[in-house]
Backbone as JSON Lines, residues from 0, in Angstrom:
{"i":0,"aa":"M","n":[56.73,9.03,9.33],"ca":[57.07,10.0,10.36],"c":[57.23,11.37,9.72]}
{"i":1,"aa":"I","n":[56.64,12.39,10.3],"ca":[56.71,13.74,9.76],"c":[57.17,14.69,10.86]}
{"i":2,"aa":"S","n":[58.15,15.52,10.59],"ca":[58.62,16.51,11.56],"c":[58.64,17.87,10.89]}
{"i":3,"aa":"E","n":[58.41,18.93,11.7],"ca":[58.34,20.26,11.11],"c":[58.86,21.33,12.06]}
{"i":4,"aa":"P","n":[60.2,21.42,12.23],"ca":[60.75,22.58,12.91],"c":[60.6,23.81,12.01]}
{"i":5,"aa":"S","n":[61.09,24.95,12.49],"ca":[60.95,26.17,11.71],"c":[61.72,26.08,10.4]}
{"i":6,"aa":"R","n":[61.05,26.35,9.28],"ca":[61.65,26.36,7.96],"c":[62.34,25.05,7.61]}
{"i":7,"aa":"Y","n":[61.82,23.98,8.13],"ca":[62.36,22.66,7.81],"c":[61.21,21.67,7.81]}
{"i":8,"aa":"Y","n":[61.28,20.73,6.85],"ca":[60.24,19.71,6.79],"c":[60.85,18.42,6.27]}
{"i":9,"aa":"A","n":[60.45,17.3,6.85],"ca":[60.94,15.99,6.41],"c":[59.81,14.99,6.44]}
{"i":10,"aa":"V","n":[59.79,14.1,5.46],"ca":[58.78,13.04,5.43],"c":[59.44,11.76,4.93]}
{"i":11,"aa":"E","n":[59.19,10.64,5.59],"ca":[59.68,9.34,5.18],"c":[58.58,8.61,4.43]}
{"i":12,"aa":"L","n":[58.96,7.87,3.38],"ca":[57.97,7.2,2.56],"c":[58.61,6.08,1.77]}
{"i":13,"aa":"H","n":[57.78,5.22,1.21],"ca":[58.19,4.29,0.17],"c":[57.9,4.97,-1.16]}
{"i":14,"aa":"A","n":[58.89,5.01,-2.03],"ca":[58.76,5.75,-3.29],"c":[57.9,4.97,-4.28]}
{"i":15,"aa":"L","n":[56.62,4.94,-4.01],"ca":[55.64,4.33,-4.91],"c":[54.88,5.45,-5.61]}
{"i":16,"aa":"P","n":[54.34,5.19,-6.8],"ca":[53.67,6.26,-7.55],"c":[52.61,7.01,-6.75]}
{"i":17,"aa":"S","n":[51.79,6.28,-5.98],"ca":[50.74,6.95,-5.21],"c":[51.33,7.87,-4.14]}
{"i":18,"aa":"R","n":[52.41,7.46,-3.52],"ca":[53.04,8.26,-2.49],"c":[53.79,9.45,-3.09]}
{"i":19,"aa":"I","n":[54.35,9.27,-4.28],"ca":[55.04,10.39,-4.92],"c":[54.08,11.55,-5.16]}
{"i":20,"aa":"G","n":[52.88,11.25,-5.64],"ca":[51.88,12.29,-5.84],"c":[51.51,12.99,-4.54]}
{"i":21,"aa":"Q","n":[51.44,12.23,-3.45],"ca":[51.1,12.82,-2.16],"c":[52.21,13.75,-1.68]}
{"i":22,"aa":"V","n":[53.47,13.33,-1.85],"ca":[54.59,14.17,-1.43],"c":[54.65,15.45,-2.26]}
{"i":23,"aa":"R","n":[54.34,15.37,-3.54],"ca":[54.28,16.57,-4.38],"c":[53.32,17.6,-3.77]}
{"i":24,"aa":"R","n":[52.16,17.13,-3.36],"ca":[51.16,18.05,-2.77],"c":[51.63,18.6,-1.43]}
{"i":25,"aa":"I","n":[52.3,17.77,-0.64],"ca":[52.78,18.21,0.67],"c":[53.87,19.27,0.51]}
{"i":26,"aa":"V","n":[54.83,19.03,-0.38],"ca":[55.9,20.0,-0.62],"c":[55.32,21.32,-1.12]}
{"i":27,"aa":"S","n":[54.38,21.24,-2.04],"ca":[53.75,22.45,-2.57],"c":[53.07,23.24,-1.47]}
{"i":28,"aa":"A","n":[52.34,22.55,-0.59],"ca":[51.63,23.24,0.49],"c":[52.6,23.93,1.45]}
{"i":29,"aa":"H","n":[53.72,23.27,1.77],"ca":[54.68,23.87,2.68],"c":[55.36,25.1,2.07]}
{"i":30,"aa":"L","n":[55.7,25.03,0.81],"ca":[56.35,26.18,0.19],"c":[55.4,27.37,0.12]}
{"i":31,"aa":"R","n":[54.13,27.12,-0.13],"ca":[53.17,28.22,-0.13],"c":[53.0,28.79,1.28]}
{"i":32,"aa":"H","n":[53.03,27.93,2.26],"ca":[52.95,28.39,3.66],"c":[54.16,29.24,4.02]}
{"i":33,"aa":"W","n":[55.31,28.94,3.44],"ca":[56.52,29.72,3.69],"c":[56.62,30.93,2.76]}
{"i":34,"aa":"H","n":[55.57,31.21,2.0],"ca":[55.54,32.34,1.06],"c":[56.6,32.19,-0.02]}
{"i":35,"aa":"L","n":[56.8,30.96,-0.5],"ca":[57.74,30.67,-1.58],"c":[57.0,30.14,-2.8]}
{"i":36,"aa":"D","n":[55.91,30.79,-3.14],"ca":[55.09,30.33,-4.25],"c":[55.88,30.2,-5.56]}
{"i":37,"aa":"A","n":[56.84,31.11,-5.77],"ca":[57.6,31.1,-7.02],"c":[58.48,29.85,-7.15]}
{"i":38,"aa":"L","n":[58.73,29.15,-6.05],"ca":[59.59,27.96,-6.08],"c":[58.8,26.66,-6.16]}
{"i":39,"aa":"V","n":[57.48,26.74,-6.12],"ca":[56.66,25.52,-6.09],"c":[56.92,24.65,-7.31]}
{"i":40,"aa":"D","n":[56.82,25.21,-8.5],"ca":[56.95,24.4,-9.72],"c":[58.31,23.73,-9.86]}
{"i":41,"aa":"P","n":[59.44,24.48,-9.75],"ca":[60.73,23.79,-9.88],"c":[61.01,22.81,-8.76]}
{"i":42,"aa":"A","n":[60.58,23.13,-7.54],"ca":[60.82,22.21,-6.42],"c":[60.04,20.92,-6.58]}
{"i":43,"aa":"V","n":[58.77,21.04,-6.98],"ca":[57.93,19.86,-7.16],"c":[58.44,19.01,-8.33]}
{"i":44,"aa":"L","n":[58.86,19.66,-9.41],"ca":[59.4,18.91,-10.55],"c":[60.68,18.17,-10.15]}
{"i":45,"aa":"G","n":[61.57,18.87,-9.43],"ca":[62.81,18.24,-9.01],"c":[62.61,17.08,-8.07]}
{"i":46,"aa":"V","n":[61.74,17.24,-7.06],"ca":[61.53,16.15,-6.11],"c":[60.83,14.98,-6.79]}
{"i":47,"aa":"T","n":[59.98,15.25,-7.78],"ca":[59.34,14.16,-8.53],"c":[60.37,13.33,-9.26]}
{"i":48,"aa":"E","n":[61.35,13.99,-9.91],"ca":[62.39,13.26,-10.63],"c":[63.23,12.41,-9.67]}
{"i":49,"aa":"L","n":[63.58,12.98,-8.51],"ca":[64.41,12.23,-7.56],"c":[63.66,11.02,-7.01]}
{"i":50,"aa":"L","n":[62.38,11.19,-6.69],"ca":[61.6,10.07,-6.17],"c":[61.36,9.01,-7.25]}
{"i":51,"aa":"T","n":[61.2,9.46,-8.48],"ca":[61.02,8.5,-9.58],"c":[62.28,7.66,-9.76]}
{"i":52,"aa":"N","n":[63.45,8.29,-9.6],"ca":[64.7,7.54,-9.68],"c":[64.78,6.48,-8.58]}
{"i":53,"aa":"V","n":[64.34,6.84,-7.37],"ca":[64.34,5.88,-6.27],"c":[63.4,4.72,-6.61]}
{"i":54,"aa":"H","n":[62.22,5.05,-7.11],"ca":[61.24,4.03,-7.44],"c":[61.78,3.07,-8.5]}
{"i":55,"aa":"R","n":[62.51,3.58,-9.47],"ca":[62.97,2.74,-10.58],"c":[64.26,1.96,-10.27]}
{"i":56,"aa":"H","n":[65.16,2.6,-9.52],"ca":[66.51,2.06,-9.46],"c":[67.0,1.65,-8.07]}
{"i":57,"aa":"A","n":[66.43,2.18,-7.0],"ca":[67.0,1.98,-5.66],"c":[66.91,0.52,-5.24]}
{"i":58,"aa":"R","n":[67.98,0.03,-4.61],"ca":[68.04,-1.31,-4.02],"c":[68.63,-1.17,-2.62]}
{"i":59,"aa":"P","n":[68.25,-1.97,-1.65],"ca":[67.37,-3.15,-1.77],"c":[65.88,-2.84,-1.61]}
{"i":60,"aa":"D","n":[65.53,-1.6,-1.25],"ca":[64.12,-1.26,-1.07],"c":[63.88,0.16,-1.57]}
{"i":61,"aa":"K","n":[62.64,0.6,-1.46],"ca":[62.26,1.91,-1.98],"c":[62.04,2.93,-0.87]}
{"i":62,"aa":"R","n":[62.48,2.6,0.34],"ca":[62.31,3.56,1.44],"c":[63.24,4.76,1.23]}
{"i":63,"aa":"C","n":[62.72,5.95,1.53],"ca":[63.53,7.16,1.38],"c":[62.97,8.25,2.27]}
{"i":64,"aa":"T","n":[63.73,9.33,2.38],"ca":[63.32,10.5,3.16],"c":[63.48,11.74,2.3]}
{"i":65,"aa":"V","n":[62.42,12.52,2.23],"ca":[62.45,13.81,1.52],"c":[62.58,14.92,2.56]}
{"i":66,"aa":"E","n":[63.52,15.83,2.32],"ca":[63.72,16.97,3.22],"c":[63.71,18.26,2.41]}
{"i":67,"aa":"I","n":[63.06,19.27,2.95],"ca":[63.15,20.62,2.38],"c":[63.56,21.55,3.51]}
{"i":68,"aa":"E","n":[64.54,22.4,3.22],"ca":[65.07,23.3,4.25],"c":[65.39,24.65,3.64]}
{"i":69,"aa":"L","n":[64.92,25.7,4.31],"ca":[65.19,27.07,3.87],"c":[66.18,27.71,4.83]}
{"i":70,"aa":"L","n":[67.35,28.07,4.31],"ca":[68.37,28.77,5.09],"c":[68.7,30.06,4.37]}
{"i":71,"aa":"L","n":[68.36,31.17,5.01],"ca":[68.56,32.49,4.42],"c":[67.87,32.56,3.06]}
{"i":72,"aa":"D","n":[68.62,32.67,1.98],"ca":[68.0,32.83,0.66],"c":[68.16,31.58,-0.2]}
{"i":73,"aa":"R","n":[68.34,30.41,0.41],"ca":[68.49,29.17,-0.34],"c":[67.54,28.1,0.18]}
{"i":74,"aa":"L","n":[66.82,27.5,-0.75],"ca":[65.98,26.35,-0.43],"c":[66.72,25.1,-0.92]}
{"i":75,"aa":"T","n":[66.9,24.13,-0.02],"ca":[67.54,22.87,-0.38],"c":[66.51,21.75,-0.3]}
{"i":76,"aa":"V","n":[66.39,20.99,-1.37],"ca":[65.49,19.83,-1.43],"c":[66.38,18.6,-1.58]}
{"i":77,"aa":"S","n":[66.18,17.59,-0.74],"ca":[67.03,16.4,-0.81],"c":[66.2,15.14,-0.63]}
{"i":78,"aa":"V","n":[66.7,14.05,-1.22],"ca":[66.07,12.74,-1.09],"c":[67.16,11.75,-0.68]}
{"i":79,"aa":"R","n":[66.97,11.09,0.45],"ca":[67.92,10.1,0.95],"c":[67.33,8.71,0.8]}
{"i":80,"aa":"D","n":[68.1,7.79,0.18],"ca":[67.64,6.41,0.06],"c":[68.72,5.47,0.59]}
{"i":81,"aa":"H","n":[68.49,4.15,0.46],"ca":[69.39,3.16,1.05],"c":[70.27,2.46,0.02]}
{"i":82,"aa":"D","n":[70.32,2.99,-1.19],"ca":[71.14,2.42,-2.25],"c":[72.45,3.2,-2.33]}
{"i":83,"aa":"P","n":[73.61,2.56,-2.07],"ca":[74.89,3.29,-2.07],"c":[75.4,3.65,-3.46]}
{"i":84,"aa":"R","n":[74.81,3.11,-4.52],"ca":[75.29,3.4,-5.87],"c":[75.03,4.86,-6.22]}
{"i":85,"aa":"M","n":[76.03,5.5,-6.82],"ca":[75.92,6.91,-7.17],"c":[75.29,7.05,-8.56]}
{"i":86,"aa":"P","n":[74.25,7.89,-8.68],"ca":[73.65,8.11,-10.01],"c":[74.5,9.04,-10.84]}
{"i":87,"aa":"E","n":[74.26,9.05,-12.13],"ca":[74.96,9.94,-13.05],"c":[73.95,10.7,-13.89]}
{"i":88,"aa":"A","n":[74.22,11.98,-14.07],"ca":[73.32,12.8,-14.89],"c":[73.31,12.29,-16.32]}
{"i":89,"aa":"G","n":[72.11,12.29,-16.91],"ca":[71.99,11.89,-18.3],"c":[71.67,10.42,-18.48]}
{"i":90,"aa":"D","n":[71.6,9.64,-17.36],"ca":[71.23,8.24,-17.47],"c":[69.82,8.12,-18.06]}
{"i":91,"aa":"R","n":[69.62,7.19,-18.98],"ca":[68.32,6.99,-19.59],"c":[67.94,5.51,-19.56]}
{"i":92,"aa":"D","n":[66.66,5.26,-19.64],"ca":[66.22,3.9,-19.86],"c":[66.67,3.47,-21.26]}
{"i":93,"aa":"P","n":[67.12,2.23,-21.45],"ca":[67.66,1.79,-22.76],"c":[66.71,2.04,-23.92]}
{"i":94,"aa":"L","n":[65.4,1.8,-23.74],"ca":[64.46,1.95,-24.84],"c":[64.27,3.41,-25.25]}
{"i":95,"aa":"E","n":[64.71,4.35,-24.4],"ca":[64.52,5.77,-24.7],"c":[65.82,6.45,-25.12]}
{"i":96,"aa":"A","n":[66.86,5.68,-25.27],"ca":[68.18,6.27,-25.52],"c":[68.21,7.13,-26.78]}
{"i":97,"aa":"Y","n":[67.39,6.79,-27.78],"ca":[67.42,7.52,-29.03],"c":[66.12,8.26,-29.31]}
{"i":98,"aa":"D","n":[65.32,8.43,-28.28],"ca":[64.04,9.12,-28.46],"c":[64.18,10.56,-28.01]}
{"i":99,"aa":"E","n":[64.25,11.49,-28.93],"ca":[64.44,12.9,-28.58],"c":[63.23,13.49,-27.86]}
{"i":100,"aa":"L","n":[62.06,12.88,-28.01],"ca":[60.84,13.41,-27.4],"c":[60.51,12.69,-26.1]}
{"i":101,"aa":"A","n":[61.37,11.81,-25.62],"ca":[61.07,11.07,-24.39],"c":[60.92,12.02,-23.22]}
{"i":102,"aa":"T","n":[59.93,11.75,-22.36],"ca":[59.67,12.61,-21.2],"c":[60.15,11.98,-19.9]}
{"i":103,"aa":"S","n":[60.76,10.81,-19.95],"ca":[61.29,10.18,-18.74],"c":[62.67,9.64,-19.05]}
{"i":104,"aa":"G","n":[63.39,9.23,-18.0],"ca":[64.71,8.68,-18.17],"c":[65.82,9.72,-18.13]}
{"i":105,"aa":"R","n":[65.45,10.99,-17.96],"ca":[66.47,12.04,-17.93],"c":[66.85,12.41,-16.5]}
{"i":106,"aa":"G","n":[66.0,12.11,-15.53],"ca":[66.33,12.23,-14.11],"c":[67.08,13.47,-13.71]}
{"i":107,"aa":"L","n":[68.37,13.3,-13.41],"ca":[69.19,14.39,-12.88],"c":[69.43,15.49,-13.9]}
{"i":108,"aa":"A","n":[69.31,15.2,-15.19],"ca":[69.44,16.26,-16.19],"c":[68.33,17.29,-16.01]}
{"i":109,"aa":"I","n":[67.13,16.82,-15.69],"ca":[66.01,17.74,-15.43],"c":[66.24,18.49,-14.13]}
{"i":110,"aa":"V","n":[66.7,17.78,-13.1],"ca":[67.0,18.43,-11.82],"c":[68.02,19.54,-12.02]}
{"i":111,"aa":"G","n":[69.08,19.26,-12.79],"ca":[70.09,20.28,-13.04],"c":[69.55,21.46,-13.81]}
{"i":112,"aa":"A","n":[68.58,21.21,-14.69],"ca":[68.02,22.3,-15.51],"c":[67.16,23.25,-14.7]}
{"i":113,"aa":"V","n":[66.45,22.75,-13.69],"ca":[65.52,23.6,-12.94],"c":[66.14,24.18,-11.67]}
{"i":114,"aa":"S","n":[67.35,23.75,-11.29],"ca":[67.93,24.17,-10.02],"c":[69.17,25.03,-10.24]}
{"i":115,"aa":"E","n":[69.62,25.68,-9.15],"ca":[70.86,26.43,-9.19],"c":[72.06,25.5,-9.11]}
{"i":116,"aa":"S","n":[71.95,24.46,-8.28],"ca":[73.03,23.49,-8.12],"c":[72.43,22.19,-7.62]}
{"i":117,"aa":"W","n":[73.18,21.09,-7.81],"ca":[72.73,19.8,-7.31],"c":[73.96,18.95,-7.03]}
{"i":118,"aa":"G","n":[73.76,17.88,-6.28],"ca":[74.88,17.02,-5.97],"c":[74.42,15.73,-5.33]}
{"i":119,"aa":"V","n":[75.39,14.83,-5.12],"ca":[75.15,13.53,-4.5],"c":[76.23,13.32,-3.45]}
{"i":120,"aa":"R","n":[75.87,12.8,-2.29],"ca":[76.88,12.48,-1.28],"c":[76.53,11.16,-0.6]}
{"i":121,"aa":"P","n":[77.54,10.38,-0.23],"ca":[77.28,9.14,0.51],"c":[76.64,9.45,1.85]}
{"i":122,"aa":"C","n":[75.87,8.51,2.36],"ca":[75.15,8.72,3.62],"c":[75.42,7.56,4.57]}
{"i":123,"aa":"G","n":[76.26,7.79,5.57],"ca":[76.51,6.78,6.58],"c":[77.12,5.5,6.02]}
{"i":124,"aa":"T","n":[76.69,4.36,6.58],"ca":[77.23,3.07,6.17],"c":[76.59,2.55,4.88]}
{"i":125,"aa":"G","n":[75.48,3.12,4.49],"ca":[74.81,2.68,3.26],"c":[73.82,3.73,2.81]}
{"i":126,"aa":"G","n":[73.7,3.87,1.52],"ca":[72.75,4.85,0.99],"c":[73.44,6.11,0.54]}
{"i":127,"aa":"K","n":[72.62,7.05,0.11],"ca":[73.13,8.31,-0.43],"c":[72.05,9.38,-0.29]}
{"i":128,"aa":"V","n":[72.47,10.62,-0.48],"ca":[71.56,11.76,-0.51],"c":[71.77,12.48,-1.83]}
{"i":129,"aa":"V","n":[70.69,12.69,-2.56],"ca":[70.72,13.51,-3.78],"c":[69.98,14.8,-3.46]}
{"i":130,"aa":"W","n":[70.6,15.94,-3.74],"ca":[70.02,17.22,-3.34],"c":[70.1,18.24,-4.49]}
{"i":131,"aa":"F","n":[69.27,19.26,-4.37],"ca":[69.39,20.41,-5.28],"c":[68.95,21.66,-4.54]}
{"i":132,"aa":"T","n":[69.4,22.82,-5.02],"ca":[69.08,24.08,-4.37],"c":[68.37,25.03,-5.32]}
{"i":133,"aa":"L","n":[67.57,25.91,-4.74],"ca":[66.87,26.95,-5.48],"c":[67.05,28.26,-4.73]}
{"i":134,"aa":"A","n":[67.17,29.36,-5.47],"ca":[67.29,30.68,-4.86],"c":[65.91,31.14,-4.41]}
{"i":135,"aa":"A","n":[65.8,31.52,-3.13],"ca":[64.51,31.95,-2.58],"c":[64.33,33.45,-2.82]}
{"i":136,"aa":"P","n":[63.2,33.88,-3.36],"ca":[62.94,35.31,-3.52],"c":[62.72,35.95,-2.16]}
{"i":137,"aa":"P","n":[62.94,37.27,-2.03],"ca":[62.72,37.93,-0.75],"c":[61.26,37.85,-0.33]}
{"i":138,"aa":"D","n":[61.04,37.7,0.97],"ca":[59.69,37.67,1.52],"c":[59.08,39.06,1.37]}
{"i":139,"aa":"P","n":[57.91,39.21,0.72],"ca":[57.32,40.55,0.55],"c":[57.05,41.26,1.85]}
{"i":140,"aa":"R","n":[56.8,40.5,2.92],"ca":[56.56,41.12,4.23],"c":[57.82,41.8,4.73]}
{"i":141,"aa":"D","n":[59.0,41.19,4.49],"ca":[60.25,41.81,4.89],"c":[60.5,43.08,4.1]}
{"i":142,"aa":"T","n":[60.15,43.06,2.8],"ca":[60.34,44.25,1.96],"c":[59.49,45.41,2.47]}
{"i":143,"aa":"V","n":[58.23,45.13,2.82],"ca":[57.35,46.18,3.35],"c":[57.91,46.74,4.65]}
{"i":144,"aa":"E","n":[58.41,45.86,5.52],"ca":[58.94,46.32,6.8],"c":[60.17,47.19,6.61]}
{"i":145,"aa":"R","n":[61.05,46.82,5.65],"ca":[62.23,47.63,5.39],"c":[61.83,49.0,4.83]}
{"i":146,"aa":"C","n":[60.81,49.04,3.99],"ca":[60.34,50.32,3.45],"c":[59.82,51.21,4.58]}
{"i":147,"aa":"R","n":[59.09,50.61,5.51],"ca":[58.57,51.4,6.64],"c":[59.71,51.98,7.46]}
{"i":148,"aa":"E","n":[60.75,51.16,7.7],"ca":[61.88,51.63,8.49],"c":[62.57,52.8,7.79]}
{"i":149,"aa":"V","n":[62.75,52.69,6.46],"ca":[63.41,53.76,5.71],"c":[62.59,55.04,5.76]}
{"i":150,"aa":"V","n":[61.25,54.92,5.55],"ca":[60.39,56.1,5.52],"c":[60.35,56.79,6.88]}
{"i":151,"aa":"F","n":[60.11,56.02,7.95],"ca":[60.03,56.63,9.27],"c":[61.37,57.17,9.73]}
{"i":152,"aa":"G","n":[62.47,56.49,9.31],"ca":[63.79,57.02,9.65],"c":[64.05,58.35,8.98]}
{"i":153,"aa":"A","n":[63.62,58.47,7.7],"ca":[63.81,59.73,6.98],"c":[62.97,60.85,7.6]}
{"i":154,"aa":"V","n":[61.74,60.52,8.01],"ca":[60.87,61.53,8.65],"c":[61.48,62.0,9.95]}
{"i":155,"aa":"A","n":[61.98,61.06,10.77],"ca":[62.57,61.44,12.05],"c":[63.81,62.31,11.85]}
{"i":156,"aa":"E","n":[64.63,61.96,10.86],"ca":[65.83,62.75,10.59],"c":[65.48,64.14,10.1]}
{"i":157,"aa":"S","n":[64.43,64.23,9.27],"ca":[64.01,65.54,8.77],"c":[63.51,66.43,9.9]}
{"i":158,"aa":"L","n":[62.71,65.85,10.82],"ca":[62.21,66.63,11.95],"c":[63.35,67.11,12.84]}
{"i":159,"aa":"A","n":[64.31,66.21,13.07],"ca":[65.41,66.57,13.95],"c":[66.24,67.7,13.36]}
{"i":160,"aa":"S","n":[66.47,67.66,12.03],"ca":[67.29,68.69,11.4],"c":[66.54,70.02,11.28]}
{"i":161,"aa":"S","n":[65.2,69.96,11.16],"ca":[64.42,71.18,10.96],"c":[64.06,71.87,12.27]}
{"i":162,"aa":"Y","n":[63.72,71.07,13.3],"ca":[63.19,71.66,14.53],"c":[64.05,71.38,15.75]}
{"i":163,"aa":"G","n":[65.11,70.6,15.57],"ca":[65.97,70.31,16.7],"c":[65.38,69.24,17.58]}
{"i":164,"aa":"T","n":[66.15,68.79,18.54],"ca":[65.7,67.76,19.48],"c":[64.9,68.39,20.59]}
{"i":165,"aa":"I","n":[63.72,67.84,20.88],"ca":[62.88,68.36,21.96],"c":[63.35,67.73,23.25]}
{"i":166,"aa":"P","n":[63.82,68.51,24.22],"ca":[64.32,67.93,25.48],"c":[63.18,67.28,26.26]}
{"i":167,"aa":"A","n":[63.49,66.19,26.9],"ca":[62.49,65.49,27.71],"c":[62.29,66.23,29.01]}
{"i":168,"aa":"A","n":[61.03,66.31,29.47],"ca":[60.72,66.98,30.73],"c":[61.11,66.09,31.88]}
{"i":169,"aa":"P","n":[61.65,66.67,33.0],"ca":[61.99,65.87,34.18],"c":[60.76,65.13,34.71]}
{"i":170,"aa":"V","n":[61.01,64.0,35.34],"ca":[59.91,63.22,35.9],"c":[59.2,64.04,36.95]}
{"i":171,"aa":"G","n":[57.89,64.13,36.86],"ca":[57.09,64.85,37.83],"c":[56.9,66.31,37.51]}
{"i":172,"aa":"A","n":[57.62,66.82,36.5],"ca":[57.5,68.23,36.16],"c":[56.23,68.45,35.35]}
{"i":173,"aa":"S","n":[55.62,69.63,35.5],"ca":[54.44,69.99,34.72],"c":[54.88,70.73,33.47]}
{"i":174,"aa":"V","n":[54.16,70.5,32.39],"ca":[54.48,71.14,31.12],"c":[53.41,72.17,30.81]}
{"i":175,"aa":"A","n":[53.83,73.4,30.52],"ca":[52.87,74.46,30.23],"c":[52.18,74.16,28.9]}
{"i":176,"aa":"P","n":[50.86,74.34,28.84],"ca":[50.14,74.09,27.59],"c":[50.53,75.1,26.52]}
{"i":177,"aa":"G","n":[50.42,74.7,25.28],"ca":[50.74,75.6,24.2],"c":[50.25,75.03,22.88]}
{"i":178,"aa":"P","n":[50.27,75.77,21.81],"ca":[49.77,75.28,20.51],"c":[50.73,74.26,19.9]}
{"i":179,"aa":"V","n":[50.17,73.39,19.08],"ca":[50.96,72.41,18.35],"c":[51.32,72.99,17.0]}
{"i":180,"aa":"S","n":[52.59,72.86,16.6],"ca":[53.02,73.46,15.34],"c":[52.37,72.75,14.16]}
{"i":181,"aa":"A","n":[52.09,73.5,13.1],"ca":[51.44,72.94,11.9],"c":[52.27,71.88,11.21]}
{"i":182,"aa":"P","n":[53.62,72.06,11.07],"ca":[54.4,71.02,10.39],"c":[54.32,69.68,11.1]}
{"i":183,"aa":"A","n":[54.31,69.71,12.43],"ca":[54.24,68.45,13.17],"c":[52.92,67.75,12.92]}
{"i":184,"aa":"V","n":[51.84,68.52,12.83],"ca":[50.53,67.93,12.56],"c":[50.5,67.32,11.17]}
{"i":185,"aa":"A","n":[51.11,67.99,10.2],"ca":[51.04,67.54,8.81],"c":[51.77,66.23,8.57]}
{"i":186,"aa":"L","n":[52.76,65.92,9.41],"ca":[53.59,64.76,9.17],"c":[53.03,63.46,9.68]}
{"i":187,"aa":"V","n":[51.98,63.5,10.46],"ca":[51.49,62.28,11.08],"c":[50.35,61.64,10.32]}
{"i":188,"aa":"G","n":[49.94,62.14,9.18],"ca":[48.89,61.54,8.39],"c":[47.53,62.07,8.77]}
{"i":189,"aa":"A","n":[46.53,61.66,8.01],"ca":[45.19,62.22,8.17],"c":[44.61,61.9,9.54]}
{"i":190,"aa":"A","n":[44.65,60.63,9.94],"ca":[44.05,60.24,11.21],"c":[44.78,60.88,12.37]}
{"i":191,"aa":"G","n":[46.12,60.86,12.31],"ca":[46.91,61.45,13.38],"c":[46.7,62.96,13.45]}
{"i":192,"aa":"S","n":[46.54,63.6,12.29],"ca":[46.34,65.06,12.27],"c":[45.07,65.43,13.0]}
{"i":193,"aa":"A","n":[44.02,64.66,12.77],"ca":[42.75,64.97,13.42],"c":[42.89,64.86,14.93]}
{"i":194,"aa":"R","n":[43.59,63.79,15.39],"ca":[43.76,63.63,16.83],"c":[44.61,64.75,17.42]}
{"i":195,"aa":"M","n":[45.69,65.12,16.72],"ca":[46.57,66.16,17.24],"c":[45.88,67.53,17.23]}
{"i":196,"aa":"A","n":[45.08,67.76,16.17],"ca":[44.36,69.03,16.12],"c":[43.41,69.15,17.29]}
{"i":197,"aa":"G","n":[42.71,68.03,17.62],"ca":[41.81,68.05,18.77],"c":[42.56,68.3,20.05]}
{"i":198,"aa":"S","n":[43.74,67.69,20.21],"ca":[44.54,67.91,21.41],"c":[44.99,69.35,21.51]}
{"i":199,"aa":"A","n":[45.34,69.94,20.36],"ca":[45.81,71.31,20.35],"c":[44.7,72.25,20.82]}
{"i":200,"aa":"R","n":[43.48,72.02,20.35],"ca":[42.36,72.89,20.78],"c":[42.14,72.78,22.28]}
{"i":201,"aa":"A","n":[42.35,71.54,22.8],"ca":[42.12,71.36,24.25],"c":[43.22,72.02,25.08]}
{"i":202,"aa":"L","n":[44.43,72.14,24.51],"ca":[45.54,72.68,25.28],"c":[45.61,74.2,25.22]}
{"i":203,"aa":"V","n":[45.11,74.81,24.12],"ca":[45.2,76.26,23.98],"c":[44.25,76.94,24.97]}
{"i":204,"aa":"P","n":[44.74,77.85,25.82],"ca":[43.86,78.51,26.82],"c":[42.81,79.38,26.14]}
């Protein structure tokens, strides 16, 4: 079952190696769609470790749910399974306990290294949720929009302080034609200047 409200995604699966690879690709695609490309690598690494833990240790089955949720500037990735036993950071497979170059068996230690925070909480009558968070970078589209607001606000304030407020004409009143001032033409950009210059020629008797 897959659901996708705004800035939220959840997928249920059996934590088998083939499905873990599929979920990695799904999570990556969603984060790119949300313009969170910078979080793809740590999120995918973290969810891989959590699903691998479910595959290796969860009882009585390997069913789990992966959720990713973006709230303001925090991305939360969580994996819920049906095993009530609480994991501990630093747990290793016995054969790797003394292998400094081992690439598996570190589980939550890796999750803690790539995330801002992580935790475990009991879930209902059985099972648990293991989660971690990542700081979301600002959306570049929001940054551009804020820059536009600042620029246009500064232009409007400058015009108001330099030329005063132009009173609105009463409804139905006729406005006498007249020339358009040069400063006003200069502030609207190249395309706008051409249009205003043409209007000015048409209005001048």
